[in-house]
N, C-alpha and C positions, 0 to 999 in steps of 0.2 A: 725718515729713513729707518730701516730695520737692522741696522748694523753699526758697529763702531769702525770708522775708517782709519786703518793704520798705515796710510800711504807713506812710503819712504822713497825719496828720489833715487832712481836707479844708480846714479853716480856714487851714492853713499853706500851702496851694497855690492862689493865686487863679486863677479861671477866666480872667479877662481876660488873664493873662500866657500863656495857651495850654497850661497844664499840665492833666494829667488829675486830677480832684478826688476819684475814688473810691479804692478800695483798690488798691495796686499790689504785685504779687508777681513776683519774679524767679525763674524756674524753671531749675534747674541743667541740665536735660535738655530733651527736646522737650515741646511741648504737642500732645496728640493730641485732634482734634475728632471725637467720635462713639464711643460705647461699644457699638456693634454687633459683629458677628463680626470685621470688619476691624480696628477699633480695639483689641479684646481681643487679637487675634493679634499685632499690633505690640507691644502692652504686654507680652505674655508673652515675646516675644523680648528685649525690653530688660531685663525683670526678670531673666532668666536670666544676663545679663551685668552686672548690677548698675548699670545706667544708670538714674538717676531720671527721672521723668516726671510729667506731670499729664494726666489724661484728662478732658475736659469732655463732658458729656452734657445735652442740653436737656430730656429726659424724666426720670422719677423711677426708672428701672430700666435695666438693660443690655438690649440687643437689643429696643428698644421697638417696632420694626416688627413683630417676631415676637410679642411679648407683648400689644401693644395694637391692632394693626392687621391681624390675619389671622383667618380664619374657623376655626371649631372643627374642621372635618374635615380641615384641611390636613395633608398629609404631605409629606415632601421628595419632589420629583419625580425626583431622581437617586439612585443608590445611595449608601449612607452613606460609602463610601470616598472619594467625590468631594466630600463636604460636610464632612468633619471639619477641624478647625483644626490648625495645626502643633503638633508635640510630643506631643499627647495624642489618641489615636484615640477613637472611639465605644466604649462598653462592648460587649463580645462578645455579651451577650444582647439587644442592640438589634436590631430586624428590619432587613431590607434597605433599606426606605424608612422611616426613623423619623417618628413623628408629631410634630406641632408641639410638644406638651407634652414629648416626650422630647427634642427638640432644645433647647428652652429649659432643661431640667434639665441637659443637657450643657453649655450655655454658662455657666450659673450655677456648676456644679462647676469648670469650667475657670477662671472668675475667681476663685473661692475658692482653688483650687490655687495659682495664682500670686499670691495676695494683691493682686489688682487692685482698687483702690477709687476708682471714678470720683467726680468731683464732679457730682452730679445737680442737676437744675433750673437749669442754667447755660446760657442761650442765648447763643451767640456772635452779637454784633451786627456786629463788623467785625474783620478781621485784615489787617494791612498790614506790609510790611517797611520799617524805618526805616534808610536808608542812613547817617544821621548816626552812629548807634551800632552799626550792623550786626547789629541784632536784629529779631525779629518782635514786634509788639505785637498782643495779642489781647484785645478788650474784650468783656466779657460782662454780661449782666444776669440776676439771680437771680429766683426766683419771688417774693421779697419786695421786688423792685424795686431792690435794692442792685446797684451796679456794681463791677466788678473789671477791672483791666487785667493780664494776664499778659505778661511780657517774657521772650522765650526765643530760643535760638540756632537751634532747629529747629522747624518746624511740619509736623505730619502731618494731612493732610485725610482723614478716614475717615468722613465724613458719609453716604457712600454714593450709589448711583445712584437710590434710591428714597425720598429725604428728603421729598418733597412730593407729595401727590396731584394728579393732572392732572384738571381738571373743565372740559371743553370747553363752549362756549356753544352753546345750542340755541334757536332761535326758539320762543317761547311756553312755554318750560319753567317760568317763574314763574307762569304761568296754570294750569298742571296742578294739580289739586286732590288728588292722591294723594301717597303718600310717596316721596321722592327721597333716595337715599343713595349714597355712594361705597362701592366694595367694601371699602375699608379699615375701614368701620364695620359690615360685615356679619359676623355671627357664625354664624347658623344659619338654616335655612329654616323653623324652627318657628313664627316669627311671621308666615309668609307662607302658611300652610296654607289651601288653597282659594282663594288670590289669583292674579290674572293679573298677572305680573311681567314687565317688559321688561328684559332684561339687555343693556346697551349695551357691546359688546366681546367678541371671540371669541378672546382669548389664553388662557393657562393659567388665569388667574383667572375670566374669563367662562365658560369651559367647565365649570370645576369648581363655581362658584357655581350655574350652570344645572343641573348634575347634583345638587347638594345640595338645590336647590328641588324637584326631581322626587321625591327621597327623602322629603320632607316634604309631598308631595301638593299642591304648588302647580302652577301652569300657566305655565312660563316660555317666553318668546320671546327669541331671542338675535339681536341686531343684528350682521350681517356686512357691513361696508361695502366691505371689500377683500379681496384673496386672502390665504390663510393656509395654512401648512404643517402638516398634522396627521400625526404619526407614531405608530406603536405604541410603548408604553413599553418593550416587550421584543420581541425577535425570536428564535425558537426558544429560548425560556427565558433568554436573555441580555439584559441592559440594552441598549437601542438606543444610548444615549449611550456606554456602555462599548465596544461594538462599533465605533462611530465613531471613538473615541479610538484604538483598536487599529489600525484600518485606515488612519488618517491618518499613522500612522508609516511606512507602506509604499507608500501611493498618493497621488496628487494629490488635492486637495480636490474637484475636479469629478468624479472617478471615484467617491469615497466618496459623494457626492450622488446620483449615478446608482444606486448599489446601494441606498441608503436609500429612494429613491423607488420603485425596482422592488419592493423588499420591502414597502413601505407599500401599493403597489397590489395586491399579491397578498393581503395580510393584511386590509386595510381596504376593498379594492374602490374603485370609482369614486365619489368623494365629490362630484363637480360636480353630480350630479343631486339632491343635498340642498342645494345652494346654497353649497358650500365649494369655491372655486376656488383652485388652487395658483398661487403666483407663478411667474414664468418663470425666476427665479434660484433655484438649489438652496438647501435649508434651511441648510447650513453656511456656504455663501458668503454667503447673506443675513444670517446672524448675524454673520459677521465684518465685513461692510461697513456694515451698517445697525443692527446691534445687536438685530435682531428675533429673538426666540427661537421656535423651533418648538413647536407644541403637542404634548405627549405624552399620548395618549389613556389615560384610566383608567376609561372606561366611558360617557363622554358620547356617543360616537357610536352606541352601540346605542339611546339614548334619542332621538337624532335620527332614526334610522331608523325607530323605532316611532311617531314622531310626538309623543311625550311632550314633546320640545323642539322648538319650531318655529323655523325660520330665516327671518329677515325681512331685507330690504335696508335701506339707510341711511335715516335719519330726515330728513323735510322740515321738520316742525314739530310741536310738542306742542299738544294741545288741552286743554280743561278736564278732560275725562274720558278722554282717550286720546292717540293719536299718529297723525299722518299720515305715511306712508312715501314715499319718492321715487317709488315705482311708483304712487302715487295711492291705494293702500289705506289704509283708517282702521281701526285697531284700539282697541278699548276695553281699558284697563288699569287696575290698582289701584296699582301701585308701580313705581318704576324704580330699578335698581341699576347705577351707572356703573362698569363694569369697565374703565376708560379709562386705567389705569396711573399711573406715577409719574414724577417727574423729579428732577434733581439741583438743590440750592439753592445751590450753591457761589457763583455769581455775585452772590447777594444779600448776602453778607458778606465774601468774600475780595476784597480791593482789589488785584487782580493780573489781568493780561490777556494775559500771554505764554505761561504754561504751560497754563492752562485756557482753553477756548473759551467762547463765549457761552452754549452749552447746558450748561455745568458739567461737562464732561468733559476730560481731558487731550488736548491737540492731537496728541500723539504716540500712535499705536496700540499696543496690547499687542504685544510685552512691553516696550516702552520708555517707557511712560507713568507710571512710578512715581517718577521723580525730576526735579525742577525745579532752578532756581537759588536760591542764597542760603539754603540748608537747607529748601526746600520739598519735600514728599513727598505722594504721593497713593496711597491703597490702597482698593480696592473699586470701581473704576471701569473694570474690564476688560471688562465685559459678558460675562463668562465664568463668572459664578456664584462660589461659595465657593471653588472650586479655584483660580480665577484670583486671587481676593483673597488666598488664603493664600500663593501664590507671591510676590506683591508684598510682603506683610507681612514675609516672611522677608527679602527683599532690603532693605526699608527698615530693619528692625531691625539687620541685619548692617552696613549702611552707616553708620548713626548710631553703632553700637558701635565701629567701626573709627575714626571720627573722634574719638569720645569718648576712646578709649584713647590716641590720638595727641595730642590737644590739650587735653583737659580734666582728666584724672586728675592730671597733674603740676602743675596750677595750683590756686590758691585758687579754690574753687567760687563764691565771691562777688566776684570781681574787678570784676564790672560794676555793683557797688553804687551807683555814682554815675550810671548811665545815665539815671535818672529826671530828672536835671537837664539832660541833653542832648537826650533825645527830644522832639520836638514833635508834636502831633497833626496 
């Protein structure tokens, strides 16, 4: 076990005196919140250097977003070399764009290789730095409602950009008598065969869900409220993303954007006549400044051109059997799928406002958003996908290992055994 267990019977620690009455555990290394790809990558780096840690996961498995909240047909949108975690590449026999199930198998093998054993079904309720004892206090509640407090020198926030689904409010949605679900609950279009489905959102998820519905002989309409960049997934047989990364080494960002948009116009044609307007800002600049990812087309545009997927404007309100759009049109629909994205949940549990902003992202942009003060770190908030998360994971692991070697190995690992007497809630 990677900790010193400082359990004190609740009866011996009176609540009125301000002490925590659940189980108390002193962790000799960092506590990592989240067992997704980011948390696993940090854990692997620490494991290689012999630094103990505890990794907390609210779900019952690693990579719960991938395992529990993605649709069946999902493949990685970027080539595998940009999606692998540090230290271990994808198997050579994996395709250029691995499937969801291949990626999950890769992550499970990764965790097994490094002997990473997360504590599942542990929901972090709060985490705050206690200046009295100079340590972080992380309080969790498990699936059986037992509570635990982890006390640690370092805290790694790896809960990710996509911790919670975003469900906007729409007038009349509660009156709609059809099925309503978020894209995180969508698995396959099989259940929607022959149904009229309104897909709200035109990002990569909205585009791919609409395409999957077509393949299962549903009749999807996709709500496009604002402008969106759609790029071909490949240009002249090469990954568009890979080409962009290569060009950015030699050219300014705005030049690369111009080249990408020119190629997209040649390959995809004018998309405005189908209701898809491009933003005034280029795709890479928009990604860097606002975190909005361009859509990589995997076949959806052909279905839009053929009319199998209808593009509709924003929603004014829902009706009992349909929806009224902002242009006054009324459409009868059977189901609604909200491809409205996800958000960070860090502000709901991390009691800190200097490093993280109110939207749950580090205030300092990439590449400087991985390290805060007092042993606080963040991984998986770069808005640059798995490659950005991997870079930060390596930095975090190396930084903690350096401090560990300097300050911790030469000391008794349990010198802070009396901290439960000092720390106040």
